[in-house]
TORKOLVO-778121 format. One record per residue (C-alpha): x negated, y negated, z. Coordinates in steps of 0.2 Angstrom, whole numbers, plus 5000, padded with zeros to 4 digits. Layout:
<pts>
XYZ ...
</pts>
This chain:
<pts>
494052395012 493252245004 493452065011 494351944998 493651775002 495051684991 496351785000 495751705017 495551545011 497551545005 497951625022 496951495030 497751355022 499651415024 499151425042 498551255041 500251205035 501051295048 500051195060 500551035053 502351085053 502251135072 501250965074 502950855065 504150985077 503150935093 503150755091 504850745083 505950845095 505950865112 505251035121 505551135137 503851185145 503751365140 503951295122 502651165123 501451295130 501751415115 501451265103 499851215112 499251405111 499751405092 498751245089 496951325093 497651475084 497451385069 495851275074 495251465075 495551505058 494851325052 493051365059 493151535052 493751475035 492351335034 490951465042 491451585029 491551435013 489651405015 489051575020 489651625003 489051474993 487451405001 487451264989 488751174998 487651115011 486851014999 488550914997 489050765007 490350845013 489350945025 488950815037 490850815039 491150995041 489851015053 490450865064 492150935062 491751115068 490751045082 492050945089 493351085088 491851175096 491851055109 493651055113 493851245116 492351225129 493251085140 494851185138 494351375141 492551375147 492151205157 492851195175 491951025179 492850865182 491750735171 492350605160 492150715143 493050865151 494450735155 494250665139 494150835128 495550905137 496650795131 498050865120 498250725108 496250785103 496850955098 498550895089 497550785076 496050915076 497551015069 498050885057 496050875050 496051045048 497651055037 496750895027 495250995024 496151175018 497251075007 495650994998 494951144992 496651194984 496251174963 497351024959 497651034941 498550884933 499250954916 499650804903 500750924894 501750954912 501750764918 501050624911 500050484923 501750384924 502750534927 501450584940 501450424948 503350394950 503550574956 502150544970 503250404976 504550484975 504150634986 503250525000 504750425002 505950605004 504650685016 504750495026 506650485027 506550655032 505350615047 506350445053 507950565056 506950665069 507550655087 505950575094 505850425080 507050325086 507950285102 509650305098 509650395081 510050325063 510850365049 510050455033 510250315023 509550195033 508050295036 507950335017 508150145017 507050105030 505650245021 505950155003 505449995010 503950055018 503250165003 503750014992 502849895003 504349785003 504749765021 506649745020 507549825035 509349865038 508749925057 507449835069 505749905068 505249865085 506749905094 507550055085 506050145081 504850235095 502950225094 503050395085 504450325071 503350165070 501850275067 502850345053 503150175045 501450125045 500750275040 502050265025 501450075022 499750165019 500150285009 501350174998 499950024998 498550164990 499650284982 499650474991 498750524975 497350414978 497050514994 497450684988 496150654974 494650584983 494650714997 494950844984 493350774976 492450754990 492450914999 492350994980 490950904974 491850894957 493450914948 494050964932 493850854915 495750864915 495850774931 494650644927 495750594912 497250594921 496450484933 495450364923 497350314916 497950294934 496250184939 496050094922 494250164924 493250124906 492350274907 492650444916 491050444927 491950294935 493450374941 492750454958 491850304962 493350174959 494450294970 493050284984 492850084980 494850074983 494650195000 493250105008 493649905003 495449945010 495050025027 493349915030 494649755025 496049825037 494749885051 494049715050 495949625052 496349725064 494949665075 495149505072 497049505074 496549605093 495549445096 497049325093 498349405105 498649365122 498549515134 500049445142 501149485128 500749685128 501049815143 499349885140 497649895129 498450035119 499949925115 498949795110 497849895098 499349975090 500049815087 498349755079 498349915067 500049905063 499949715057 498249745049 498849885037 500549805035 499749645029 498549725019 499949825009 500849675007 502349765018 502949615029 503349755042 503249695060 503549765075 504249605082 506249565083 506049425073 504349465064 503049335066 504449205070 504349245088 504049115100 502349205108 501749215090 502549075077 501348965085 499549065086 498948975070 497349085071 498349235070 499249185055 497649135045 497049305048 498849375041 498549255026 496749315024 497349495023 498849495011 498049374998 496649504998 497849634995 498949544983 497349534973 497149704968 495649824970 494749794953 494749624958 493949634975 492649754966 492449634955 492149494966 490949594978 489949644962 490049444958 489449394976 488149534976 487449454959 487449264966 486649314980 485249404972 485049244959 485149124975 483749234982 482449274968 481249144965 480649134946 479649004935 480449054921 482149004913 483649104914 484149124896 485549254898 486949234910 487949394913 489849404913 489949474930 491649394933 492649484919 494249394911 495449484922 494349434937 494549254931 496349244925 496849304942 495949204953 496349034944 498149094943 498249144962 497348994967 498548864955 500348944961 499848944980 499048734980 500648704971 501748794980 500848744996 500948544992 502748584988 503148675003 502448545016 503148405006 504948475007 504948545022 503948425032 505648345041 506448525042 505548685045 503948605048 504848495061 504448605077 502648605071 501248465071 499648425062 498548575060 500048675064 501048615050 499748645036 499548825042 501448875042 501748775026 500148875018 501049045026 502748985018 501848955001 500949125001 501949245010 503449244996 502149334983 502449514989 501849485008 503549465016 503049405034 504149255040 503349125055 504849005050 506949065048 507149065030 508849045031 508548885037 507448835021 508048695010 508848734993 507448664981 506148764994 507248924992 507148884972 505348894974 505049054984 506249144971 504849104957 503649154968 504449314973 504749354953 502949324949 502249424964 500649484966 499149544955 498949684944 498449874954 498549774969 499849824982 501149704979 502649684966 503249564955 502849544936 501149504942 500049334941 499349414922 501049414916 501549244922 499949184913 499949264897 501749194895 501249014900 499749024888 500949104873 502148964876 500648834876 499948924861 501548914850 501648734855 499848694847 500348794833 499048934837 499149094828 498349184845 498049154863 496149104869 495649074886 493849074893 493149104876 494149264874 495749324865 497049394874 497649554864 499349584854 499649724866 499549644882 500749494876 501949644869 501849724888 501949544897 503449504888 504449664889 503849674909 504849504910 506349564900 506549724911 506249644927 507749514922 508749674918 508549754935 508749604943 510349564935 511149724937 510649724956 511449544959 513349594948 513349774956 513049704975 514349564970 515649704967 515249814981 515049654994 516149534987 516049435004 514249385002 513849244993 512849234976 511449154984 511049274998 511149414985 510249344973 508949304985 508949494992 508849564974 507149454970 506549494986 506749674982 506049684965 504649574970 504249704987 504349534996 505549585012 505949415015 507949395016 509449265021 509749385034 511149505024 510049655022 510749745038 512549695036 512449765017 513849905012 513250095009 513350074991 512349894990 511049965001 510750114988 510749974974 509249874986 508350054988 508550074967 507749904965 506249904977 505750084969 505650014953 505049844959 503649944964 503150054951 503649944937 505149954926 503949994912 503150134920 504950214922 505250174904 503550264898 503850394910 505550434902 505150414883 503850524872 502650454865 502750424845 501150464836 500650304822 501150354805 499850314792 501150154784 501750004789 503249924783 503249734775 503349594789 504649474789 504849324802 506649314812 507449144815 507149114833 507648924836 
</pts>
């Protein structure tokens, strides 16, 4: 009987998948001692199959040794063998024995085994079946449903929650919104909070980003069809840039989150935590939540807690983190290239006059940075003076400046709060409405209509006022397609928000219009700020907010694009006529 490696690989994948199910069952349900023993033994079986699968893969194809994945595979195999050795063959009482005998190492090794086997599956995204917009939407729907099922597991909460509340929380986490109907810190266990944190990460980056890059990393290549699909999703100019862009996205995300987490850790006092592990988890959770602009916190009153609302150092770190996350991955990558270019020119000594200056900072980056900076400065000044003797009265000097800066930047999809939002003055709330509607930048972790859309609309008004027939900025002309897309996004946003306000006012007649409108704008902008009515909404209103959060994250234009079939351009054009506008 001949050995069929393909059949073994498929078998190894399904065994690793069963290991993942056991992993979830282990953390989600309470088991007896005997059952737990059986589960632990099954973990070892999965790891053993994973080692054999990796070994056969390299034995059958020696060229795989040249790939970058070889170092990762060797490291994981050695780690797995150490786990086996210290659990079955070593009887010493050394520190290494204590470390590797911990069952958590075994469980997470099983998780990595599944990721490794899953990456070997041939993922072919066919445009004839799903276009990029449909694929993008389907991935978010899938992760939301999986997240909701995980959050209703017995060990995910202390007292149990309804499926609707689990679905709401999962949608809010995946859509990086931050609106909550139950308290994240007190109602969810550490396991439940970890699920929420992972959902935030998956929603901020997109599950397809992870799946596609790891598949490419382990295989060392991909199909032409996959490259076409992901070039659309990542807005890459050439096919060669697709997976380098994905790599930059992942490295930048984890790099900033790690750096931010370390800074948050240093800003915290040990008196607020029972152990170092709690302090590390708090730092990690808030770092991921901040960069992904989710606004989730494990604190009952978010960052408005007594021990944290005066921690201005931590607030500055959080501001820095969510502003970077809100800029968008292409902008951050372009900024890094620009800084690299400036450093290079600064340390390059030449007597020759520089004749050509390359356009390193592209138009998208220039518009995004100028718009973000301008909006933030104006909002900061207004917030500072409008709330000086109101929300900022409990702070003094430097504290007022930091709190005002936080209050001015967080409505643009971040969702954290260091003040009581319900106590803000009416003019401030109106400003926050505008900030939530504008949102973050394109291809970022935030929502809203996006800064570039707002800029194009503003420039179009100025262009019409000056009698110009085109929009020009930074010696560039904005294309008609961009203008049409911008005004389509603006129109669709008002339709979604308007319908949401109307429906909630029907389902919850006891709620005032200001609170309902604030909730809908917050949901569409994936902000997470509220005037305190989220948990008091009826089931029907919660479903409305769930839909608005989802639409706000994927954008209504993407949803419309996914629904309607593309029509080919015809070789004719009708006579043009102008309509009476005003």
